[in-house]
C-alpha positions as CSV (number, residue, x, y, z in Angstrom):
1,M,-51.2,-5.0,-278.7
2,S,-50.5,-1.2,-278.6
3,T,-49.0,0.7,-275.5
4,H,-49.2,4.5,-275.1
5,F,-47.5,6.8,-272.6
6,S,-48.2,10.1,-270.9
7,R,-47.3,12.1,-268.1
8,V,-48.9,14.6,-265.5
9,D,-47.9,16.4,-262.2
10,A,-49.1,13.9,-259.4
11,G,-50.4,16.9,-257.4
12,Q,-52.4,18.3,-260.0
13,F,-53.9,14.9,-260.9
14,Q,-54.9,14.1,-257.3
15,E,-56.5,17.4,-256.9
16,A,-58.5,17.3,-260.2
17,L,-59.5,13.7,-259.5
18,N,-60.6,14.5,-256.0
19,R,-62.7,17.3,-257.1
20,V,-64.4,15.5,-260.1
21,L,-65.0,12.4,-258.1
22,R,-67.5,14.2,-255.9
23,T,-70.0,14.2,-258.9
24,A,-69.8,10.6,-259.6
25,A,-72.6,8.3,-258.2
26,K,-71.8,6.8,-254.9
27,R,-73.8,3.6,-255.8
28,S,-75.3,2.7,-259.4
29,K,-76.8,-0.1,-261.2
30,V,-74.6,1.3,-263.9
31,P,-71.1,0.8,-262.8
32,M,-69.6,3.3,-265.1
33,L,-71.3,6.2,-263.4
34,E,-69.1,5.3,-260.1
35,E,-66.1,5.9,-262.1
36,A,-63.8,8.6,-263.9
37,V,-63.0,8.4,-267.4
38,I,-59.4,9.9,-268.4
39,R,-58.8,11.1,-271.8
40,F,-55.1,12.3,-272.8
41,E,-55.0,14.4,-275.9
42,E,-52.8,17.1,-277.2
43,N,-51.1,18.5,-274.3
44,R,-53.7,18.0,-271.7
45,C,-55.4,15.4,-269.6
46,T,-59.4,15.7,-269.1
47,I,-61.0,13.9,-266.1
48,T,-64.8,13.4,-266.2
49,C,-67.3,12.1,-263.9
50,T,-71.2,12.0,-263.9
51,N,-74.3,10.9,-262.2
52,L,-76.4,11.9,-265.1
53,T,-77.9,14.8,-263.3
54,Q,-74.5,16.4,-263.1
55,W,-71.3,16.4,-264.8
56,C,-67.9,17.4,-263.8
57,Q,-64.6,17.9,-265.9
58,A,-61.2,18.9,-264.9
59,V,-58.4,19.7,-267.1
60,I,-54.8,19.7,-266.3
61,P,-51.4,19.8,-268.5
62,A,-50.1,16.7,-269.6
63,S,-47.3,15.4,-272.1
64,G,-47.4,12.3,-274.3
65,E,-49.6,10.3,-276.6
66,A,-53.5,10.4,-277.0
67,F,-55.5,7.6,-275.6
68,A,-58.5,7.3,-273.2
69,F,-59.8,4.6,-270.7
70,G,-62.2,4.5,-267.7
71,F,-60.9,3.3,-264.2
72,T,-62.5,0.5,-262.6
73,K,-61.7,1.2,-259.0
74,T,-61.6,5.3,-259.0
75,R,-61.6,5.8,-255.4
76,S,-58.7,3.5,-254.8
77,I,-56.7,5.1,-257.3
78,L,-57.4,8.2,-255.6
79,T,-56.1,6.8,-252.3
80,A,-52.9,5.7,-254.0
81,C,-52.6,9.3,-255.7
82,Q,-52.3,10.7,-252.1
83,H,-49.0,8.9,-251.9
84,F,-47.6,10.1,-255.2
85,S,-45.5,13.3,-255.9
86,G,-43.7,14.7,-258.8
87,E,-44.0,13.3,-262.0
88,L,-46.7,10.6,-262.6
89,E,-46.4,8.1,-265.6
90,F,-49.4,6.5,-267.4
91,S,-48.7,3.5,-269.6
92,F,-51.9,2.2,-271.2
93,T,-51.8,-1.2,-273.0
94,S,-54.7,-2.5,-275.2
95,N,-55.6,-4.5,-278.2
96,P,-57.7,-2.6,-280.5
97,T,-59.4,-4.2,-283.5
98,E,-61.5,-2.9,-286.3
99,E,-64.8,-4.1,-284.5
100,R,-63.6,-2.6,-281.2
101,P,-61.2,0.2,-281.6
102,D,-61.5,1.2,-277.9
103,P,-61.1,-2.1,-275.9
104,E,-60.7,-2.9,-272.4
105,G,-57.0,-2.5,-271.4
106,I,-54.3,-2.6,-268.7
107,L,-53.0,0.6,-267.0
108,V,-49.8,1.0,-265.3
109,I,-49.1,4.0,-263.2
110,R,-45.7,4.6,-262.0
111,N,-44.4,7.4,-259.7
112,R,-40.6,7.1,-258.6
113,G,-40.3,3.4,-256.9
114,R,-43.9,2.9,-256.8
115,R,-46.1,1.0,-259.4
116,L,-49.8,0.4,-259.6
117,Q,-51.6,-2.0,-262.2
118,C,-55.2,-2.1,-262.9
119,R,-57.8,-3.2,-265.3
120,T,-59.6,-0.4,-267.5
121,I,-62.9,-0.1,-269.1
122,P,-63.6,1.5,-272.6
123,A,-63.9,5.2,-272.5
124,S,-66.5,5.0,-275.0
125,D,-68.7,3.1,-272.5
126,F,-69.0,6.3,-270.6
127,P,-72.1,8.4,-271.3
128,E,-71.6,11.2,-273.8
129,L,-71.2,14.6,-272.4
130,P,-74.2,16.9,-273.2
131,K,-73.4,19.9,-275.4
132,P,-76.0,22.4,-274.4
133,T,-76.4,25.9,-276.0
134,Y,-76.1,28.7,-273.4
135,E,-78.3,31.9,-273.6
136,A,-76.8,33.9,-271.1
137,Q,-73.2,33.9,-268.9
138,Y,-72.4,35.8,-265.7
139,A,-69.1,36.3,-264.2
140,I,-69.4,35.2,-260.5
141,H,-67.5,35.2,-257.3
142,A,-68.0,31.3,-256.3
143,E,-66.9,31.6,-252.6
144,K,-69.3,34.7,-252.1
145,L,-72.3,32.8,-254.1
146,L,-71.7,29.8,-251.9
147,E,-71.7,31.5,-248.7
148,R,-75.1,33.3,-249.8
149,F,-76.4,30.0,-250.4
150,K,-75.5,28.4,-247.2
151,R,-77.3,31.4,-245.5
152,V,-80.5,30.5,-247.5
153,K,-80.7,26.8,-248.1
154,Y,-82.7,26.2,-244.8
155,A,-85.9,27.3,-246.9
156,L,-85.4,24.6,-249.7
157,S,-88.4,22.7,-250.3
158,G,-88.2,18.7,-250.3
159,D,-91.3,18.3,-252.6
160,T,-89.9,16.3,-255.3
161,N,-93.1,16.6,-257.2
162,R,-92.2,20.4,-257.6
163,P,-88.6,20.1,-258.8
164,A,-88.0,23.8,-259.1
165,R,-89.1,24.5,-255.3
166,C,-86.1,22.1,-254.4
167,C,-83.8,24.0,-256.1
168,V,-82.3,27.9,-255.6
169,E,-84.1,30.5,-258.0
170,F,-82.0,33.2,-259.4
171,L,-84.2,36.0,-259.8
172,D,-82.7,39.7,-260.8
173,N,-80.0,40.3,-257.9
174,R,-81.5,37.8,-255.5
175,I,-81.2,34.2,-254.9
176,V,-84.4,32.8,-253.3
177,T,-85.5,29.4,-251.6
178,V,-88.9,28.6,-250.4
179,D,-90.8,25.6,-249.1
180,G,-94.2,26.8,-248.3
181,Y,-93.6,27.5,-244.7
182,R,-90.7,29.7,-245.0
183,L,-89.0,32.1,-247.7
184,A,-85.6,33.2,-247.5
185,V,-83.8,35.8,-250.1
186,S,-80.1,37.1,-250.2
187,A,-79.4,40.0,-252.6
188,D,-76.1,40.9,-254.2
189,P,-76.1,43.7,-256.8
190,G,-72.7,42.3,-258.1
191,L,-74.9,39.3,-259.8
192,T,-78.0,40.4,-261.6
193,V,-79.5,38.0,-263.9
194,E,-81.7,38.6,-266.9
195,K,-84.2,36.0,-266.6
196,P,-85.2,33.9,-263.8
197,F,-83.6,30.1,-263.4
198,F,-83.2,27.2,-260.9
199,I,-80.1,25.7,-259.9
200,P,-80.2,22.5,-258.0
201,P,-78.6,22.4,-254.4
202,E,-76.2,19.8,-255.1
203,A,-74.7,21.9,-257.7
204,M,-74.7,25.1,-255.5
205,T,-72.6,22.8,-252.7
206,E,-69.9,22.0,-255.1
207,L,-69.2,25.5,-255.8
208,Q,-66.5,24.8,-253.1
209,M,-64.4,23.3,-255.8
210,F,-64.0,26.7,-257.5
211,K,-62.4,27.9,-254.2
212,G,-59.8,30.6,-255.1
213,L,-60.6,30.4,-258.8
214,D,-62.5,32.8,-261.3
215,C,-65.6,31.4,-262.5
216,A,-68.5,32.0,-264.9
217,L,-72.1,30.9,-264.7
218,S,-73.5,29.9,-268.2
219,V,-77.2,29.2,-268.3
220,G,-79.4,27.6,-271.0
221,K,-82.8,26.2,-271.0
222,E,-82.0,22.8,-269.5
223,W,-78.6,22.9,-268.5
224,A,-76.3,25.3,-266.4
225,A,-72.5,25.3,-265.9
226,F,-70.2,26.7,-263.4
227,E,-67.0,26.9,-265.2
228,N,-63.5,28.3,-266.0
229,D,-60.5,27.1,-268.3
230,S,-59.5,24.1,-266.1
231,L,-62.6,23.0,-264.3
232,R,-66.5,22.6,-265.3
233,L,-69.6,21.8,-263.4
234,L,-72.5,21.1,-265.7
235,T,-76.1,20.6,-264.1
236,R,-79.3,19.9,-265.4
237,I,-82.0,22.6,-264.2
238,P,-85.7,22.4,-264.0
239,A,-88.3,24.6,-265.5
240,N,-90.2,27.2,-263.6
241,D,-93.1,25.9,-261.8
242,G,-95.2,29.1,-262.0
243,L,-94.6,30.4,-258.5
244,D,-94.4,34.3,-258.3
245,I,-91.9,35.0,-255.4
246,D,-92.8,38.7,-255.3
247,Q,-96.4,38.1,-255.2
248,A,-96.0,35.9,-252.2
249,I,-94.1,38.5,-250.1
250,P,-96.5,40.9,-248.4
251,K,-96.2,44.5,-249.2
252,S,-98.1,46.1,-246.2
253,F,-97.7,45.6,-242.7
254,H,-99.5,46.8,-239.5
255,T,-96.3,47.4,-237.5
256,E,-92.5,47.2,-237.9
257,Y,-89.7,47.8,-235.6
258,P,-86.0,46.9,-235.1
259,V,-84.9,43.7,-233.3
260,S,-81.7,42.6,-231.8
261,V,-81.1,39.2,-233.9
262,D,-78.9,37.8,-231.0
263,T,-81.4,38.7,-228.3
264,L,-84.3,37.1,-230.0
265,W,-82.3,34.1,-231.1
266,D,-81.4,33.4,-227.6
267,E,-85.0,33.7,-226.1
268,V,-86.3,31.3,-229.0
269,K,-83.5,29.0,-228.5
270,Y,-84.2,28.9,-224.6
271,L,-87.9,28.1,-225.2
272,S,-87.2,25.4,-228.1
273,E,-85.3,23.4,-225.6
274,F,-88.5,22.3,-224.0
275,I,-90.0,21.3,-227.4
276,T,-89.9,17.5,-228.0
277,T,-90.9,15.1,-230.7
278,K,-94.2,14.3,-228.7
279,N,-95.1,17.8,-227.9
280,K,-94.5,20.1,-230.9
281,A,-96.4,23.0,-229.4
282,P,-95.8,26.4,-231.3
283,I,-94.2,29.4,-229.5
284,R,-96.9,32.2,-228.8
285,F,-95.5,35.6,-229.5
286,D,-97.3,38.9,-228.7
287,G,-94.6,41.3,-229.0
288,Q,-94.0,41.7,-225.3
289,T,-93.4,37.9,-224.5
290,L,-92.6,34.5,-226.0
291,A,-94.4,31.8,-224.5
292,L,-94.6,27.8,-224.5
293,E,-97.2,25.7,-223.1
294,T,-96.6,22.0,-222.9
295,E,-98.0,19.1,-220.9
296,E,-94.8,19.2,-218.7
297,G,-95.1,22.9,-218.1
298,S,-95.3,26.5,-219.1
299,Y,-92.2,28.5,-220.0
300,S,-92.1,32.2,-221.2
301,S,-89.5,35.0,-221.6
302,T,-90.0,38.8,-221.7
303,I,-88.7,40.5,-224.7
304,G,-90.3,43.9,-224.3
305,L,-91.2,44.6,-227.9
306,P,-94.4,46.5,-228.9
307,A,-97.6,44.6,-228.3
308,I,-99.3,42.8,-231.1
309,S,-101.9,40.4,-231.5
310,A,-100.8,36.9,-230.3
311,R,-99.7,34.4,-232.9
312,G,-97.9,31.1,-232.9
313,F,-94.6,30.0,-234.8
314,N,-92.7,27.0,-235.2
315,A,-89.4,27.6,-233.2
316,K,-87.3,25.9,-235.7
317,Y,-88.7,27.9,-238.6
318,L,-87.9,31.1,-236.7
319,L,-84.6,30.1,-235.5
320,D,-83.8,29.2,-239.1
321,G,-84.8,32.8,-240.1
322,L,-82.9,34.6,-237.4
323,G,-79.9,32.1,-238.3
324,Q,-79.8,33.6,-241.8
325,F,-78.8,37.0,-240.5
326,K,-76.4,35.8,-237.7
327,A,-74.6,33.8,-240.5
328,K,-74.4,37.4,-242.3
329,K,-73.2,39.0,-239.0
330,V,-76.1,41.3,-238.8
331,D,-76.7,42.8,-235.3
332,T,-80.3,44.3,-235.8
333,V,-83.1,43.5,-238.4
334,T,-86.5,44.9,-239.0
335,M,-89.4,42.8,-238.0
336,K,-92.4,43.6,-240.1
337,I,-95.7,42.0,-238.9
338,G,-99.3,42.2,-240.6
339,G,-102.4,40.2,-239.3
340,P,-102.5,37.3,-236.7
341,V,-102.3,34.9,-239.9
342,S,-99.9,37.0,-242.1
343,P,-96.3,35.8,-242.2
344,I,-93.6,37.5,-240.4
345,L,-90.6,39.1,-242.2
346,L,-87.1,39.9,-241.2
347,T,-85.0,42.1,-243.1
348,D,-81.6,43.8,-242.7
349,G,-82.6,47.0,-244.7
350,G,-81.6,45.7,-248.2
351,K,-83.3,43.1,-250.1
352,D,-82.2,40.2,-247.8
353,L,-85.1,38.7,-246.0
354,A,-86.6,35.7,-244.2
355,M,-90.3,35.1,-244.1
356,V,-92.0,32.6,-241.6
357,L,-95.7,31.7,-241.8
358,P,-97.3,31.8,-238.4
359,V,-99.1,28.8,-236.8
360,R,-102.6,29.2,-235.5
361,L,-103.2,29.4,-231.8
362,R,-106.1,27.9,-230.3
363,D,-106.4,30.7,-227.9
364,A,-105.4,33.5,-230.2
365,A,-108.1,36.2,-230.7
């Protein structure tokens, strides 16, 4: 039998475990994927979780001996950690042999007068962390990138047969989402990438764990990582599926004019209240009015824009596009309009844009 000891700050351990555990599988046929593996080595403690698509690691200072183990009830440990403060002592007892140098063991965690004991599983049972080669690295502002993602995520595709379309595309200084009915673009000259690549939305959402921290984005052929000295989020990325975003965006329009985001939002929102699951009628738009025809009644709103040939729009999709600019706190956008079956574009004057495909109207000319 052998016993090893190490110590960490309780607050730092709880915060790190809480961040990392977000990447663990919620339910898995492989129980270890629901847990965290802990490694004490030199003067640090490394906490790792994975669901095999994403990996997350956090590193905090530690003092003591080198040893490693996997938790068996990580979420219960995290709950207990919320009641700990000051120094946290880990005491790990196992019976290593030549055949099994990394056996199961018993872990005791002490904090002041409190004591927690649990069984552990071998750290060697945990999947091996990938060691990708990266081709490019970019300094990023994690919170700013997260806000940009929140504004465009509405246009993510759910088509799992085309994995790249379910992701955010990084293209020059833009991030792009597209689902075949809508396309959303957010631009920022502060982040310009050399070659296009795709990041899954699950990884983009986890940028919140880097709040208040400097961060870099490292990109390879199969993996990308958001990382700094103390935290790392590794995600698998799909290959490009061949869609040329710039070719999908129209270059010429019949007319374009400024539109109040809030005014158009309010009127589309008003009409959308009369759309039900039974009646999914499109909103008719002719520039001067918005109108909706249902079995229950007819509804309209005068908006007084220049007249155009009538076309229909899915109310939710149009609200999503307008919502992108409301979230950015933009007052006025330019609406660009082509033919009756061409998409409508909303842009704030820069490279930020929302594109919505029209719906055919039976009575449209």
